[in-house]
C-alpha positions as CSV (number, residue, x, y, z in Angstrom):
1,M,0.0,0.0,0.0
2,T,1.5,3.4,-1.0
3,L,2.0,6.2,1.4
4,S,-0.5,8.5,-0.3
5,L,-3.2,5.8,-0.2
6,R,-2.5,5.2,3.5
7,I,-2.9,8.9,4.2
8,G,-6.1,9.1,2.3
9,L,-7.6,6.1,4.2
10,L,-6.5,7.7,7.5
11,C,-8.2,11.0,6.7
12,L,-11.4,9.2,5.7
13,F,-11.3,7.2,9.0
14,A,-10.7,10.3,11.0
15,C,-13.7,12.0,9.4
16,L,-16.0,9.1,10.2
17,M,-14.8,8.8,13.8
18,L,-15.3,12.5,14.5
19,G,-18.8,12.6,13.0
20,L,-17.8,15.0,10.3
21,E,-19.3,13.0,7.4
22,S,-21.3,16.1,6.2
23,G,-18.2,18.2,5.9
24,C,-16.0,15.4,4.4
25,L,-18.4,13.6,2.2
26,G,-20.7,16.5,1.2
27,T,-24.0,15.2,2.4
28,T,-27.0,17.5,2.3
29,P,-28.6,19.1,5.4
30,V,-31.8,17.6,6.8
31,Q,-35.0,19.1,5.3
32,G,-36.6,21.7,7.5
33,A,-33.7,21.8,10.0
34,V,-34.0,24.5,12.7
35,E,-31.3,27.1,12.8
36,T,-31.1,29.2,15.9
37,G,-28.6,31.1,18.0
38,A,-30.8,30.4,21.0
39,E,-30.9,27.1,22.9
40,P,-33.4,24.5,21.4
41,T,-35.5,24.6,24.6
42,Y,-35.6,28.5,24.6
43,L,-39.2,29.7,24.7
44,L,-39.8,32.7,22.5
45,G,-41.2,36.0,23.9
46,P,-42.3,39.5,22.8
47,E,-39.6,41.5,20.9
48,D,-37.6,38.5,19.8
49,V,-36.6,38.8,16.2
50,L,-37.0,35.8,13.9
51,K,-36.1,35.1,10.3
52,I,-38.5,32.7,8.6
53,S,-37.6,31.3,5.2
54,V,-39.2,28.8,2.8
55,W,-36.7,27.1,0.5
56,K,-36.9,28.3,-3.2
57,D,-39.5,31.0,-2.3
58,E,-37.9,34.3,-1.6
59,Q,-41.3,36.0,-1.2
60,L,-42.0,33.9,1.8
61,T,-38.6,34.7,3.4
62,Q,-38.9,37.5,6.0
63,E,-37.7,38.9,9.3
64,T,-40.4,39.4,11.9
65,V,-40.7,40.5,15.5
66,V,-42.8,38.7,18.0
67,R,-45.5,41.2,19.0
68,P,-46.5,42.1,22.6
69,D,-49.5,39.8,22.2
70,G,-47.1,36.9,21.4
71,M,-48.1,36.6,17.8
72,I,-46.4,36.9,14.4
73,T,-47.9,37.3,11.0
74,F,-46.8,35.2,8.1
75,P,-47.9,35.4,4.4
76,L,-50.6,33.0,3.3
77,I,-51.4,31.6,6.7
78,G,-51.9,34.8,8.8
79,E,-51.5,34.8,12.6
80,V,-49.1,32.4,14.3
81,T,-48.6,32.0,18.0
82,A,-44.9,32.4,18.9
83,A,-44.6,33.5,22.5
84,G,-44.2,30.6,24.9
85,R,-43.2,28.2,22.1
86,T,-39.8,26.8,20.9
87,V,-38.4,27.7,17.5
88,E,-39.1,24.1,16.4
89,E,-42.8,24.3,17.4
90,V,-43.2,27.6,15.4
91,R,-41.4,26.1,12.4
92,S,-43.5,22.9,12.5
93,D,-46.8,24.9,12.8
94,I,-45.9,27.1,9.9
95,A,-44.9,24.1,7.7
96,K,-48.1,22.3,8.5
97,R,-50.3,25.3,7.6
98,L,-48.3,26.0,4.4
99,V,-49.1,22.5,3.0
100,K,-52.4,23.9,1.8
101,F,-50.5,26.2,-0.6
102,I,-47.1,24.5,-1.1
103,P,-46.9,20.7,-1.5
104,T,-43.7,20.1,0.6
105,P,-42.6,23.3,2.3
106,N,-39.1,23.4,3.6
107,V,-39.3,25.9,6.4
108,T,-36.4,27.3,8.4
109,V,-36.8,29.5,11.5
110,T,-33.8,31.3,13.0
111,V,-33.7,33.5,16.1
112,L,-31.8,36.6,15.0
113,K,-32.0,38.5,18.3
114,V,-33.1,37.4,21.7
115,L,-34.7,40.6,23.1
116,S,-37.5,39.3,25.4
117,Y,-35.4,37.8,28.2
118,R,-35.2,40.8,30.5
119,I,-34.6,40.7,34.2
120,Y,-34.5,43.5,36.8
121,V,-32.2,44.0,39.8
122,L,-33.2,46.8,42.1
123,G,-32.2,48.1,45.5
124,R,-28.8,48.0,47.2
125,V,-26.6,46.8,44.3
126,N,-23.9,48.8,42.5
127,K,-25.6,48.9,39.1
128,P,-29.4,48.5,39.5
129,G,-31.6,48.4,36.5
130,E,-32.9,46.3,33.6
131,F,-30.7,43.6,32.1
132,L,-31.1,42.0,28.7
133,V,-29.7,38.5,28.9
134,G,-29.4,36.0,26.1
135,H,-29.1,32.9,28.2
136,H,-30.6,31.3,31.3
137,T,-29.5,33.3,34.3
138,D,-29.8,32.5,38.0
139,V,-29.9,34.8,41.0
140,L,-26.2,34.9,41.7
141,Q,-25.5,35.7,38.0
142,A,-28.1,38.5,38.1
143,L,-26.5,40.0,41.2
144,S,-23.1,39.8,39.4
145,L,-24.5,41.6,36.4
146,A,-25.7,44.3,38.8
147,G,-22.2,44.8,40.1
148,G,-22.7,42.9,43.4
149,L,-24.2,44.1,46.7
150,T,-23.4,47.4,48.3
151,P,-21.8,47.3,51.8
152,Y,-25.2,48.1,53.5
153,A,-27.3,45.6,51.6
154,S,-29.3,43.0,53.7
155,E,-27.8,40.0,52.0
156,N,-30.0,37.5,53.7
157,D,-33.3,39.3,52.9
158,I,-33.2,39.4,49.1
159,K,-36.5,38.7,47.3
160,I,-37.3,37.5,43.8
161,M,-40.7,38.7,42.6
162,R,-42.3,36.8,39.7
163,R,-45.6,37.7,38.0
164,G,-47.5,35.1,36.1
165,G,-51.1,34.4,35.3
166,G,-52.2,37.5,37.2
167,D,-50.6,36.4,40.5
168,Q,-47.3,37.4,42.0
169,Q,-45.0,35.0,43.6
170,V,-42.2,35.9,46.0
171,F,-39.1,33.8,46.6
172,R,-36.6,34.5,49.3
173,F,-32.8,34.4,48.7
174,R,-30.2,34.3,51.5
175,Y,-27.0,35.3,49.8
176,G,-24.9,34.6,52.9
177,D,-26.0,30.9,53.0
178,V,-25.4,30.4,49.3
179,Q,-21.9,31.9,49.6
180,K,-21.2,29.2,52.2
181,G,-22.6,26.5,50.0
182,K,-25.8,26.0,52.0
183,D,-29.3,25.7,50.6
184,L,-28.2,26.1,47.0
185,K,-31.7,25.3,45.6
186,Q,-32.7,28.9,46.4
187,N,-30.4,30.0,43.6
188,L,-33.3,29.9,41.1
189,L,-33.1,30.2,37.4
190,L,-34.8,33.5,36.6
191,Q,-37.6,33.9,34.2
192,R,-38.2,36.8,31.9
193,G,-39.6,39.7,33.8
194,D,-38.4,38.6,37.2
195,V,-37.4,41.3,39.7
196,V,-34.6,40.7,42.2
197,M,-35.0,43.2,45.1
198,V,-32.1,43.8,47.4
199,P,-33.1,45.8,50.5
């Protein structure tokens, strides 16, 4: 076996082992694959910017913003619920409804900008205010974004206020305990619109 043939076989083997068949062998992408900069489980919200495209139909390719009522409008099918759904759920809904007009629609949905995931940190922190975050954020991370606690903050009386379904929930957060590695479950993942209040 010649040296060049051995090198060729080794390259092919490496491609197969690393799962790079698509790059090495030129396979085509899966039809209707979801492209998104957000996590697959991310739930869309108002102000998020989406790009929706239908393969081989430029007229049906557009950028759209999720409205405050959680809806988007798409040609041919009208109103589509986006808020509270994943990108894949929106893509699947659009594709199913387009079947009436296009035999086998190949729909792609991309999150261009995550603008709905806003949290608020108020009170005795160094940089209180509204924070736009593009990933899941817990209480400690939110306090870090706000520059940490001021010297006179009541670190064991922090509250997280969450509004949903017309009701408001309040969760307590004892910063001193978490610092010591105690009761870590209170370091909640924040939801959009949560307010962290530091007295």
